[in-house]
C-alpha positions in Angstrom: -125.5 69.3 -125.0 -126.0 65.6 -125.0 -123.1 63.4 -124.1 -123.7 60.1 -126.0 -120.5 58.4 -124.8 -121.8 58.2 -121.2 -123.5 54.9 -120.5 -125.7 54.5 -117.4 -127.8 51.6 -116.3 -130.9 53.8 -116.0 -131.6 56.9 -118.1 -130.5 60.2 -116.5 -131.7 63.6 -117.6 -129.2 65.8 -119.4 -128.3 67.9 -116.4 -127.4 64.9 -114.3 -125.3 63.5 -117.1 -123.6 66.8 -117.6 -122.9 67.3 -113.9 -121.4 63.8 -113.7 -119.2 64.4 -116.8 -118.1 67.8 -115.6 -117.3 66.6 -112.1 -115.2 63.7 -113.4 -113.3 65.9 -115.8 -112.6 68.7 -113.3 -111.5 66.1 -110.8 -109.1 64.6 -113.2 -107.8 68.0 -114.3 -107.3 69.0 -110.7 -105.4 65.7 -109.9 -103.1 66.2 -112.9 -102.4 69.9 -112.2 -101.6 69.2 -108.6 -99.5 66.1 -109.4 -97.5 68.3 -111.9 -97.1 71.1 -109.5 -93.7 72.1 -108.0 -94.5 69.9 -104.9 -96.7 67.1 -106.1 -100.0 66.8 -104.1 -103.1 64.8 -104.2 -106.4 66.7 -104.2 -107.1 65.6 -100.6 -103.6 66.7 -99.5 -104.2 70.1 -101.1 -107.6 70.5 -99.4 -106.0 69.6 -96.1 -103.3 72.3 -96.6 -106.0 74.8 -97.5 -108.1 74.0 -94.4 -105.1 73.9 -92.0 -103.9 77.2 -93.4 -107.3 78.7 -92.7 -107.0 77.7 -89.0 -108.4 74.2 -88.9 -105.8 72.5 -86.6 -107.2 69.2 -85.4 -108.0 65.8 -86.9 -111.6 66.1 -85.8 -112.1 69.4 -87.5 -110.5 68.2 -90.7 -112.6 65.0 -90.6 -115.8 67.0 -90.1 -115.1 69.5 -92.8 -114.2 66.8 -95.4 -116.9 64.4 -94.3 -114.2 61.7 -93.7 -113.5 59.4 -90.8 -110.8 60.4 -88.3 -108.6 57.3 -89.2 -108.7 58.3 -92.9 -107.7 61.9 -92.1 -105.0 60.7 -89.6 -103.5 58.5 -92.3 -103.3 61.5 -94.7 -101.8 63.7 -92.0 -99.2 61.1 -91.1 -98.1 61.0 -94.7 -97.9 64.8 -95.0 -95.9 65.0 -91.7 -93.4 62.4 -93.2 -93.2 64.5 -96.4 -92.4 67.6 -94.4 -95.6 69.5 -95.4 -97.1 69.6 -91.9 -95.9 69.7 -88.3 -97.8 68.0 -85.5 -97.3 69.1 -81.9 -99.1 68.1 -78.7 -101.6 70.6 -77.3 -100.4 72.1 -74.0 -103.9 71.8 -72.5 -104.6 68.3 -73.7 -101.7 65.9 -74.0 -103.7 63.5 -76.1 -104.5 66.0 -78.8 -102.3 67.5 -81.4 -102.2 70.8 -83.2 -101.4 70.7 -87.0 -99.6 73.5 -88.8 -98.1 74.0 -92.2 -94.3 73.9 -92.5 -92.4 76.1 -94.9 -92.5 73.3 -97.4 -96.3 73.0 -96.8 -96.8 76.7 -97.4 -94.8 76.4 -100.6 -96.9 73.5 -101.8 -100.1 75.3 -100.9 -99.0 78.4 -102.9 -98.1 76.3 -105.9 -101.4 74.5 -105.7 -103.3 77.8 -105.4 -101.5 79.1 -108.5 -102.5 75.9 -110.4 -106.1 76.2 -109.3 -106.3 79.9 -110.1 -104.9 79.4 -113.6 -107.1 76.4 -114.3 -110.3 78.1 -112.9 -109.6 81.3 -114.9 -109.3 79.2 -118.1 -112.5 77.2 -117.3 -114.7 80.2 -116.8 -113.0 82.6 -119.2 -115.9 82.3 -121.7 -118.5 83.4 -119.2 -119.4 87.1 -118.8 -119.7 88.7 -115.3 -123.4 87.9 -115.0 -122.9 84.3 -116.1 -120.1 83.9 -113.6 -122.3 85.1 -110.8 -125.1 82.8 -111.8 -122.7 79.9 -112.2 -121.2 80.6 -108.7 -124.7 80.7 -107.2 -125.6 77.4 -108.8 -122.4 75.8 -107.7 -123.0 76.9 -104.1 -126.5 75.3 -104.2 -125.1 72.0 -105.6 -122.2 72.1 -103.1 -124.6 72.5 -100.2 -126.7 69.7 -101.4 -123.7 67.4 -101.8 -122.6 68.3 -98.2 -126.1 67.4 -96.9 -125.9 64.0 -98.7 -122.4 63.3 -97.3 -123.5 64.2 -93.8 -126.5 61.9 -94.1 -124.3 59.0 -95.2 -121.7 59.8 -92.6 -124.4 60.1 -89.8 -125.7 56.6 -90.8 -122.3 55.2 -90.1 -120.9 55.1 -93.6 -117.1 54.8 -93.2 -116.3 55.1 -96.8 -117.4 58.7 -97.4 -114.8 60.4 -99.6 -115.7 64.0 -99.8 -113.4 66.9 -100.0 
C-alpha cells in the first residue's frame, strides 16, 4: 500500500516507508493512550516501570536495556521518584548505589498502562488470523533485534543522544 503523503529526500522502498509510517503512528497512539491513562505517563516512564517491575533495579541496568545514557535515565528516575511512582533506597552492600522499586502508585500506573496497551494491541491485530499473528510476531522480533543492534552500535561509538526504549 503506497503512502503518497510521506516525503523523503531520497526514494525509499515501500517496506521502509510503511515501517516508518507505522512506527510513527504506533508511537503517537502509545503516547496518547498513556497520557490519557488514570495516572498519566510518558512512554519512557511506562517502559521504566515495566523493567523495574521485572526486576531491573539499577540505573545502569535501565540504561543498558533502553540504550540510553545513565544521566538520561537518572533524570527520568528522579522525576518518577518525585511523582511517587518509584522508591529509591541505598544498597546495603554499596552505599554509592541505589535500588529502585515501584511504589503502590507506580504499580497502579503500570497496571493502567498495561490495560491501555493490551486494549490497543488487541485492536491493532484483531484483523489478523492466528497464523498471521505468529508471522507478524516473528517479523517484529527480527526488526526489534536489528534496531537493538543499531542502537548499541551508536551507543558504543559514544553517541549520547540515543533514544531507544
